[in-house]
Structure formats: C-alpha cells, structure tokens
Steps between C-alpha positions, in 0.01 A plus 500: 500500500574618147820653361465852373305535176624751248198701377541784258256792524491712190203654330258295712634166376632204706701215352634168640868434428574240234638269771166519681403538865651242735222321689617333824839426333314216326387637166511823300174668405525654154269751337171391348248654263327735750672831592663549839323728749617658826295631788416490869335195652151596616452533877875443564682822575851513358469170314531516124450244226639418160260298288441364155536173309802279451652164416702257707715207395657249736848359449388147589218272378301761308606571142234757412422841648202557730300818441404706806203726399515716814771543765577759769825563687448693825768704670430315829625175343171345396456348156152446364419310182189405308620182330310318227369148560405203283763574237756252367875541534790287387743316726820356358342152494122548541217751496329659798155660513559775756225516762656751743807725536600625844755768593567483874752688715318475833651175629856619546621334178358657185361253248312476175267202478333353195236230512359327198396178328776313322470323166746312280505373143441140607131402480527224763650724769296728725647736761343690788544870567848628580590755765828673402669750731789731404688641801795729555784294648825675587499715190388213277165350420388165644205308364285252690218290359241312698439131438302427185260213449525310174298220343505284189165506322478129415158344573632168638758665728469688825797723576603710798810698405661798670769689311736785573569770242843639419637718223518199264167330564322265738621196690340288768325177585199333652276199452340327205214254535253307289149508648367157589846342531768472766748697290625801697827606337751766591549741211765758417438777248698771320421771247788731412616745237780385267649656189210591268256270675374314805622178658233328704447153641401283791607178667308270732561205729206281603543263792262235365517137388323385184464120456490381138476124480805341661697827517458810714596855403603712798600861555353626175645836405599715207452841356521724196691803379449736204693798362288735288807658335681188382185280490695239697288269714553210739255253651614242755320211670680291760449264790607164636387156386500191721387140452203385705584299816871591475475835680838673495688180408534617139354799319562768239556828683484742333340418168376769267452656161593851389389668179682813385460735206647366182340264576742306721376198698703379799417204721692404812494245781711370789484143630516495882542190717413537865491855628831640376672272245475668159573222253459668161395821330350496152427791268328515163511801269328565167622833363321602180700822434831311534356191327637267768365219714692365798464265796760524778537267797733549797525250784734518797453230761683482833298277735769505771718808483867423448445127434334465161388743234411502133442775245308444178425742218293444189402722206291477188529805270349560158584831330349618171665843500625601158860546617509209746295199396581188701365215710671374814452236768742478793539331836780515758560351842745539788501265799706475819470231768702561817779635284585138411301479176491795262353494154378740236380480145356703215276389215409728210304448181475795264434621146646831379622622841736795442805557724376248757786540748510884493142615430450576871155351558398171661620310192863588583474312831498167315813581298720632783727192477485443123818467293479803268684314224172317438239767583585849374248727329198275437380179665263252338518155651548331833743561787551283808760555771517302826749487785496315830742465786475268798716412798747645747786697338862463612523859627200435732551140616298310754726490808507310832738563790558303820790627715810471276327285238323648197325374188402693186333375185344649190327389185338699220372455147384743237349454158382723218330459164440744215288487188478785248325474164493855357369459148496877438883517517580140400663435838473179697647357820462182702714461808527308825755531780559360843745516789533306821738504791542387855739396773573488869763601753544322837745623765622337823865589576548498121260545205388280211308650211378431146343740249385416148337683209366385163302660222390493138355730234358418156372766262404513135318727257556793266581870525628762257855501634566122506248359256400148600700380798532234768705494818540265791724485801541300820732550794577360842732564793582341838698626799617293801645652813670340803650672806460819696644740244329597173768518227461570129408219260748211480714645775609440861499770765637519855410742778557554871128508578360271227778240485503345155257501208479328160260581213464300178305639202415373154263616229432476133252549224418483132345744252371468147384792281363528147431840337385535141657844447824446695835454324544178695158347483563206735708520816555222753709552814585334832669636809638379832525732800723402792 
C-alpha cells in the first residue's frame, strides 16, 4: 500500500527523509517534534511499526500545516494516527475548526478525510460543517466536498441555501423568504477568493406582485456584491412596473436602480407594449468619481416587421471633469415606411463639447453628418440636420404588364435642411435643398416616355476658409422618348428588333455665389444642357 520508506539505522537513531513519508500518494508526512521509534507490534508476529510525530500539508484548500502528535506505520500496510481535534486551520478563503481527521485505506481507494466547522470573515454569513475528502486518483489527488448549508443571519429573512466548495470559495443557491409574507424568492450566492481579498455577493428573484396605489410592482429582484480587496460594492434592485387595469398592455420591464462604489448611481427602464414590443430603453447615471451625469434614451419601434420602423435616440450629458467640462443635449430619429418614405434628423445643443465628431462616445452619433468646416475642435451652440425622401425612384419603378403592353411610372422628392450656430469657432450655416423627379413609360408596339428632374439649394453663413458667404442654385431637366429604340439625347436610332426611336432632352440652371475671402467675391452663372 505504501512505497518503500528509506529509514537509516545508525547509533540507535531513526530519521524521516526531508521529503517526508508518502501517505496513500495523497500527502507527505514530515518529521515532527517527537523522536521516531521502531519496534514490533504487540501480539502481531513479524509485523513491525515506525512511530512518532509529524506534520502534513495538503496541496489544495489548506494553507497551514496540520500537526500529527502520534502516528504509526505498520509493515502490513496499516497506518494509525492520533489526530488532534477542535483546532483551527486556514483554508485559502476561510477558516475551519477541525473536528475529525480520518486516514482510511480499507475501502479499496485510500483517502484522508477532514471534517470541521467553517467560518468566514463576513458576520452575516454562517456555514455548516464541511466534509472534505482527499483521494488518490490515477497518480494525482482528487478532492470532493459534501454539500454545505449556508444562511444569512438577518432577523427579518429566512434563508435556505446550499453551496458547493471549490478551491476558490463557495457557490450555490436556495430560497429566501420573509416570515409572515408571501415572498419566497430564489437566491444565488457566491463567496470566492480574489487577489488580496474576497469577492462575495448574492442575487434574488421574487415572484410576487406588490400593489402601490394605481401601479403594481412585479418580479421584484436584485442583489449585492462586495470585494474586500478593492472595497468595490454593488447593490441592485429591479422589477417590473405596470399600470392598474392595463395588465400587460403597457409596462416598464425591467425597471431598476444600481448603486456601485464611487459612488455611482445607475437607473434603467424599458417600456414594453403588449407582450414583446420593446418601445424604449432609458438609462440614468450619476458618476461622482467621473463628475458626470447622463440620461440616455434608445427607442426602436417596428410594429409590423418589414413595413414600418423608427429609431430614436436621446442624450443629456453634464460633465464637470477638470479636463472635459461640457453640457450636451441631443436627439436623433430615423424612420422608414414601406421603403417609400425615409427620413432622419439630428438635433444637438451643447456648451464646450470637445471634438464632437471624433470623441467616440454617444455624443459623436449626433455629429456623424456634420460639415467639419463648421464644427472642428470645440462646439458651443446649436446644430440641426434633417433629411427626408419620399416616392418611387426611377431605378425601381412601379410596373404593370398585360401581354405585350407595359406601363411604368415613378415619382420621388427629397428635401434637406441644415442649421449650425457654433459660437465657439465663429462658424455658422443655414441651408435648405430639395429635388424632385418623375415620369412614365408606356409601351404597345412602340414606347412613349417622359422623365423630368428639378432641384434647388440655398446656403449661407460663415467659415474660416470663405468668411461670410451665400450661394444659391436651381436646375431642371426633361427627357422625351418616342419609339421602340432608346437612343442618346437629341438623337434618332434604328434597329432590326426595335425599329426606330427618338429622344429629345433639354436642361438648364443658374447659380449665384458670394464669398467674402474669394478673389472674385460675387459670381453669377447660367447654363443650358442639351
């Protein structure tokens, strides 16, 4: 059962090697304070014993040595030990008051068992006795631990928790109740060793409804977490809030508040319509270490998938950090209806916002389409940008076919407006623009078609490159086609399959520009395009 033990006999003295005596291939027994003795086991012919005191130290869980006052190794394979009881030893993450130590090689698999009462440096947490077994497993050492009962010593709470122990700590779950109420919550718990400290916490989920006036709080849950090394903590309370008599028609699910070390306060909520339509998510954060306060709203609505959807984002940010003091309010929207109407817009109001288009946080979202001639390093002012498009474009016309007859038509408009007042960089812009177009094509033996386009753009303001400026332009164009072939503008074409085709085109426009810093301050031009 044991490998050979090297024992030196010289001058009546026995010594244990520095590496110790291997016990069950689980742990090495090293010499203790009492001398080693050798002799025959009484009433057992031919069986000899080596006895004395020693120390053992496990490679897992236990960090301190365990003294063995008396042990005997018999040549028939038996190992006897008189182990101390009711002494305290250190685990890597807790303390254990050892109640019994067992060395057993009679069950086919040698083992060393330790049973004791566990305690941790958290006054609210109580643990039952642990039964730890070390076994030889294929040349290595396996460790098994029986289930451990745990409880939180809080007078108003009743807890039933069962945890498992591993080499880092405890983890498990159970139930949490409040006597005299219907609250019977599921609870999860952890207590584990981290660098230079302990990370412990719990979370719970109570399937109860609490009516408060005309609102009802459902699914109350939450938890806490604390790290003794970094002193970081987190407390969270969450649930769902519904309006009385509306059921699941509209509610906030989830809604909650989290407090973290710092302190940092975070509130959150999601508006839900029906059973699955998440309308909006809102988050609030008050961060004292970073000296910032923010409210963020995100809404994405798609009542009928593929037909209509809208996306809305809003932010309020106040920062009092020494290197980044600013205030900002922003709102953006994107909408799409059947692909026929598309629109988007951004609104931003800010004071002292640094690098707004490149700073990389939620602020940059509102400046993704900004003209960087007017917003560069610092933004203090107002910014508005809108764009909308409606209709059926020419490359995707509405088409009807009946035998050899066909009809196509299209019509679309688009418009945009911009407003930038950036007082920090003395840059300003006001601009509007619009385009429209449409036409049709009808074919029966030969084709007749018309296509037209028109547009305008007016802009004015100031930037560093141009100074004060103003520009305006308008343009228009019409194309008429007759016949089976499709020639170039103002041309006639013949073909074996298409027969003949004629296309007439005409267009023109005008442009006026004034720039304070240009060599030619005022420029007026016209053009005709045939």
